[in-house]
C-alpha positions in Angstrom: 8.6 -18.8 -0.5 7.4 -16.6 2.3 10.6 -15.8 4.1 12.4 -13.9 1.3 14.7 -12.3 3.9 15.7 -15.5 5.5 19.4 -15.2 6.5 19.3 -11.4 6.6 20.2 -10.0 10.0 19.1 -6.4 11.0 20.4 -4.4 13.9 17.8 -1.8 14.9 18.6 1.2 17.2 15.3 3.1 16.9 12.2 4.1 18.9 8.5 4.9 18.3 6.9 3.7 15.1 8.3 5.2 11.8 11.6 3.3 11.6 10.8 0.3 13.9 7.8 -0.5 11.6 10.4 -1.0 8.8 12.1 -3.6 11.0 8.7 -5.2 11.6 8.1 -5.6 7.9 11.6 -7.1 7.4 10.9 -9.5 10.3 7.6 -10.4 8.6 9.6 -11.3 5.5 11.9 -13.6 7.5 14.8 -11.4 8.6 16.3 -11.8 12.1 15.8 -8.3 13.5 17.6 -7.5 16.7 16.0 -4.5 18.5 18.4 -2.7 20.8 16.5 -1.1 23.7 17.6 0.8 26.8 18.2 -1.8 29.5 15.8 -0.2 32.1 13.1 1.7 30.2 13.2 0.0 26.8 11.8 1.8 23.8 10.2 5.1 24.9 7.0 4.1 23.1 6.4 1.4 25.7 5.4 4.2 28.1 3.0 5.9 25.7 -0.3 5.1 27.4 -2.8 6.9 25.2 -2.7 7.3 21.4 -5.2 9.1 19.3 -7.7 9.2 22.2 -7.4 5.4 22.6 -6.0 3.8 25.8 -2.9 1.8 25.3 -2.9 0.2 28.7 -4.3 -3.3 28.0 -2.4 -6.5 28.0 -1.5 -6.0 24.3 0.4 -2.8 23.6 -1.0 -2.1 20.1 1.7 0.4 19.1 4.5 -1.8 20.1 3.0 -4.9 18.5 2.4 -3.1 15.2 5.9 -1.9 14.9 7.9 -4.6 16.6 6.3 -8.0 15.9 8.7 -10.8 15.1 11.8 -9.1 16.5 14.3 -10.1 19.3 15.0 -7.5 21.9 18.4 -6.9 23.6 18.8 -4.4 26.4 22.1 -2.5 26.0 23.1 0.9 27.4 25.0 2.3 24.4 26.0 5.4 26.4 28.4 3.1 28.3 31.6 2.2 26.6 31.0 -1.5 27.3 27.6 -1.3 25.9 28.7 0.5 22.8 31.5 -2.1 22.2 28.9 -4.8 22.4 26.7 -3.0 19.9 29.6 -2.7 17.4 30.4 -6.4 17.9 26.8 -7.3 17.0 27.1 -5.1 13.9 29.9 -7.2 12.6 27.5 -10.0 11.7 24.6 -7.9 10.5 23.5 -7.0 7.0 21.6 -3.8 7.9 21.9 -1.2 10.6 18.6 0.6 11.1 18.1 3.8 13.1 16.1 7.0 13.6 18.4 8.7 16.1 19.1 12.3 15.3 22.5 13.3 13.7 23.9 14.8 16.9 22.9 11.7 19.0 24.4 9.4 16.4 27.7 11.2 16.7 27.6 11.5 20.4 26.9 7.8 20.8 29.4 6.9 18.0 26.8 4.9 16.0 26.9 7.0 12.8 27.8 5.6 9.4 31.5 5.9 9.9 31.4 4.2 13.3 29.2 1.2 12.2 31.1 0.9 8.9 34.4 0.7 10.8 33.0 -2.5 12.5 31.4 -3.8 9.3 32.4 -2.2 6.0 29.7 -4.0 4.0 26.7 -3.2 6.2 23.8 -1.3 4.8 23.1 1.8 6.9 19.4 2.8 6.8 18.2 5.9 8.6 14.8 7.5 8.9 14.4 11.1 9.7 11.7 13.8 9.9 12.9 16.2 7.3 15.8 14.6 5.4 19.5 14.6 5.8 20.3 18.0 4.2 19.1 21.5 4.8 18.7 23.6 7.9 16.1 21.2 9.5 18.1 18.0 9.0 18.9 18.1 12.8 15.2 18.4 13.8 13.0 15.5 15.0 9.3 15.1 14.2 6.3 12.8 14.2 4.1 11.7 11.3 1.5 14.3 12.3 4.1 17.1 11.6 6.5 15.8 9.0 4.1 13.7 7.0 0.6 14.9 7.5 0.9 18.7 8.1 4.2 19.6 6.4 3.7 17.5 3.2 0.2 18.7 2.5 -2.1 15.8 3.4 -3.9 17.8 6.1 -4.7 20.7 3.9 -5.6 18.3 1.1 -8.1 16.7 3.3 -9.7 20.0 4.3 -13.2 20.7 3.0 -15.0 24.0 2.4 -16.4 25.2 5.7 -14.0 23.3 7.9 -12.5 25.6 10.5 -9.2 23.7 10.6 -7.3 21.0 8.7 -8.4 17.6 10.1 -5.9 15.5 12.2 -4.5 12.3 10.7 -7.2 9.6 10.5 -5.4 7.1 12.8 -2.4 6.7 15.0 1.0 6.1 13.2 -0.7 6.8 9.8 2.3 8.3 8.1 4.7 6.2 10.2 3.3 3.0 8.8 3.6 4.1 5.2 7.0 5.4 5.9 8.2 2.2 7.5 7.0 0.2 4.5 8.9 2.6 2.3 12.1 2.1 4.3 11.7 -1.7 4.1 11.5 -1.4 0.3 14.6 0.8 0.2 16.5 -1.7 2.3 15.4 -4.5 0.0 16.7 -2.5 -3.0 20.0 -1.9 -1.2 20.4 -5.6 -0.4 19.8 -6.5 -4.0 22.3 -4.0 -5.2 24.9 -5.3 -2.7 24.3 -8.8 -3.9 25.0 -7.6 -7.5 27.9 -5.2 -6.9 29.3 -6.1 -3.5 28.9 -2.4 -2.5 26.7 -1.3 0.5 24.4 1.7 0.4 23.3 4.4 2.9 19.5 4.4 2.7 17.7 7.6 3.6 13.9 8.1 3.9 12.1 10.8 5.8 8.5 11.4 6.9 8.6 14.5 4.6 9.7 12.5 1.6 7.1 9.9 2.2 4.4 12.5 2.6 5.5 14.4 -0.6 5.4 11.2 -2.5 1.9 10.5 -1.2 0.8 13.9 -2.5 2.9 13.5 -5.7 0.2 13.7 -8.3 -1.3 16.8 -6.9 2.0 18.5 -6.3 3.1 17.7 -9.9 -0.1 19.2 -11.2 0.6 22.3 -9.1 4.2 22.6 -10.4 3.1 22.2 -14.0 0.3 24.8 -13.7 0.7 27.6 -16.2 0.9 31.1 -14.7 0.2 29.9 -11.2 -3.5 29.2 -12.0 -3.6 25.9 -10.4 -6.3 25.6 -7.6 -5.7 23.0 -4.9 -8.2 20.2 -5.3 -9.2 20.3 -1.6 -13.0 20.0 -1.4 -13.4 20.3 -5.2 -16.8 19.3 -6.6 -16.1 16.8 -9.4 -17.9 17.7 -12.7 -18.7 14.0 -13.2 -21.5 13.1 -10.7 -20.3 9.5 -10.6 -17.2 10.6 -8.8 -17.8 11.6 -5.2 -19.3 10.6 -1.8 -23.0 10.1 -1.3 -24.6 9.7 2.1 -26.5 6.4 2.8 -29.1 6.3 5.6 -26.3 5.3 8.1 -23.0 6.0 6.4 -21.4 6.9 3.0 -20.8 5.4 -0.4 -17.9 6.4 -2.6 -18.3 6.4 -6.4 -15.3 6.6 -8.7 -16.5 5.9 -12.2 -14.3 8.1 -14.3 -16.3 7.4 -17.5 -19.5 8.5 -15.8 -22.0 8.3 -18.7 -20.8 4.8 -19.6 -22.0 3.4 -16.3 -25.0 5.7 -15.8 -27.6 3.2 -17.1 -26.3 0.3 -15.1 -26.1 2.4 -11.9 -29.7 3.6 -12.4 -30.9 0.0 -12.7 -29.1 -1.0 -9.5 -30.6 2.1 -7.7 -34.0 0.9 -9.0 -34.4 4.3 -10.7 -34.8 3.3 -14.4 -36.5 6.7 -14.9 -33.2 8.4 -14.4 -31.6 6.3 -17.2 -34.3 7.4 -19.7 -34.4 11.0 -18.5 -33.5 13.2 -21.6 -31.3 15.4 -19.3 -28.9 12.4 -19.0 -29.6 10.6 -22.3 -26.3 11.6 -24.1 -22.8 12.2 -22.8 -23.1 15.8 -23.6 -26.4 16.3 -21.9 -25.1 14.3 -18.9 -22.2 16.7 -18.6 -24.4 19.7 -18.8 -26.8 18.4 -16.2 -24.3 17.1 -13.7 -25.8 19.0 -10.7 -29.2 17.5 -11.4 -27.8 14.0 -11.6 -25.9 14.5 -8.4 -29.1 15.6 -6.6 -30.9 12.6 -7.9 -28.1 10.3 -6.7 -28.2 11.9 -3.2 -31.9 11.2 -3.0 -31.5 7.6 -4.1 -28.6 6.7 -1.9 -30.2 8.2 1.2 -33.0 5.6 1.1 -30.9 2.6 2.2 -28.2 1.6 4.6 -24.6 0.9 3.7 -25.2 -2.8 4.3 -28.1 -2.8 1.9 -26.2 -0.9 -0.8 -23.3 -3.4 -0.4 -25.6 -6.2 -1.3 -27.5 -4.3 -4.0 -24.4 -2.9 -5.7 -22.4 -6.1 -5.6 -23.0 -6.7 -9.4 -22.5 -3.0 -10.4 -20.0 -2.7 -13.3 -18.6 0.6 -12.2 -16.1 1.3 -9.4 -17.4 2.1 -5.9 -16.8 1.3 -2.2 -18.4 1.9 1.1 -16.6 4.4 3.4 -15.7 2.1 6.3 -14.8 2.8 9.9 -12.4 0.5 11.7 -15.1 -1.8 13.1 -16.4 -2.4 9.6 -12.9 -2.8 8.2 -11.9 -5.6 10.5 -14.8 -7.7 9.2 -14.5 -6.7 5.6 -14.8 -9.9 3.5 -11.9 -9.0 1.2 -9.7 -8.1 4.2 -10.4 -11.5 5.7 -10.2 -13.5 2.4 -6.7 -12.0 1.6 -5.4 -12.5 5.2 -4.8 -8.8 5.8 -5.3 -9.4 9.5 -3.6 -12.4 11.0 -3.9 -14.2 14.3 -0.9 -14.0 16.5 -0.2 -16.2 19.6 -0.1 -14.1 22.7 2.1 -16.6 24.6 -0.5 -17.4 27.3 -2.7 -19.7 25.2 -4.7 -16.9 23.7 -4.3 -15.0 20.5 -4.9 -11.6 19.1 -5.0 -10.1 15.6 -2.4 -7.9 13.9 -2.5 -6.2 10.6 -0.2 -7.9 8.1 2.1 -5.8 6.0 0.6 -5.3 2.5 3.1 -7.5 0.6 2.5 -11.2 0.1 4.9 -13.7 -1.6 3.5 -16.7 -3.4 -0.1 -15.9 -2.3 0.7 -16.6 1.4 0.3 -14.3 4.4 3.2 -13.9 6.7 3.4 -16.0 9.8 3.5 -13.2 12.4 5.0 -13.5 15.9 4.2 -11.1 18.7 6.7 -8.4 19.7 9.3 -9.0 22.4 9.3 -7.7 25.9 12.1 -5.2 26.5 15.4 -7.0 26.6 13.7 -10.4 26.4 16.4 -12.0 24.3 19.5 -10.3 25.8 21.1 -13.5 27.1 20.1 -15.6 24.1 21.7 -13.2 21.6 24.9 -12.8 23.7 25.3 -16.5 24.0 25.0 -16.8 20.3 27.8 -14.3 20.0 30.0 -16.6 22.1 30.0 -14.7 25.3 30.5 -16.8 28.4 28.1 -16.6 31.3 30.8 -14.9 33.4 31.1 -12.1 30.9 27.3 -11.7 30.8 27.1 -11.4 34.5 29.8 -8.7 34.6 27.9 -6.7 31.9 24.7 -7.0 33.9 26.5 -5.9 37.1 27.9 -2.8 35.3 24.5 -1.8 33.9 25.7 -2.2 30.3 22.9 -4.7 29.6 19.7 -5.7 31.3 
């Protein structure tokens, strides 16, 4: 059963990636997600022409497709009374209202919890924010680079000794995508609770909360440190030489064998260095620990002799845990990514297709059947006709500018 959200209707009033990506996940799971866009400009992200140094001006808008696949779009000017009335009418038949508008905008536009619940008392109200719903910064906006990456500690955590500055996020919408998946999970929990109790929830998730959760293990260690002696792990050299990154001739290999000495002999055989396995400096677990620096230098020398591709083939039967560090070109052709349908072909609508990344959840071992994102306002007439509006009413709304 792929479409676990079949029959669920979501009304989305949100822009950019963080919250809309939650709607995309729900659409992947079978929900009918109606995206409300401004009738003339659409989602502001449609005009974002460069992201992370990459041009976004091709036929496929990669940001919009990632966060909006599978939805239907309706163009409504909710600043107008007629448009707002139309929005509230749509909310009457929806299970979820999803938004990332700031508190002051929600009140001004009359789309906050009390307004939407007045139209539909049983609707689940889900809102994504930068910094949460309480505290002095609850009214502030933000992006994943600020609320998730910088504020929640990932940037400093990724910093290495000698780096002049914390690194930027590793890709566009990095924290947004994790946050959107988290929102979708929260909505699923709220739908389950409503099914059991009949009571709807208000679901709140922020970029900050998602970022703090991502850094949860390290932050917990810091909070439990006695006498403030905890040192941030950024750039730490692991005592176990079988944990860490080693340069190959054209890339990098990551080892994470937490029981290092257990795997030492097997690793040495795969490296074609049996002499290291018999070396008395590494013969026992105690000696191995005492001579970790020497083992690390020997591993550096060995890994540098071959390419990542060669190591992938040679280490395929290694008992311990390892992985190549991959760039996006390598990732898109990774055999496990392909075997598990983590990228899926999507029809472009002109006889061609393109690939999208599937959300990470699969039901019954089947990938989602993805559909491309809508053009701005593409389904306005279709949705309004479903609501029972006559063509004469639709024409009048178009003439007034309330819809596109």
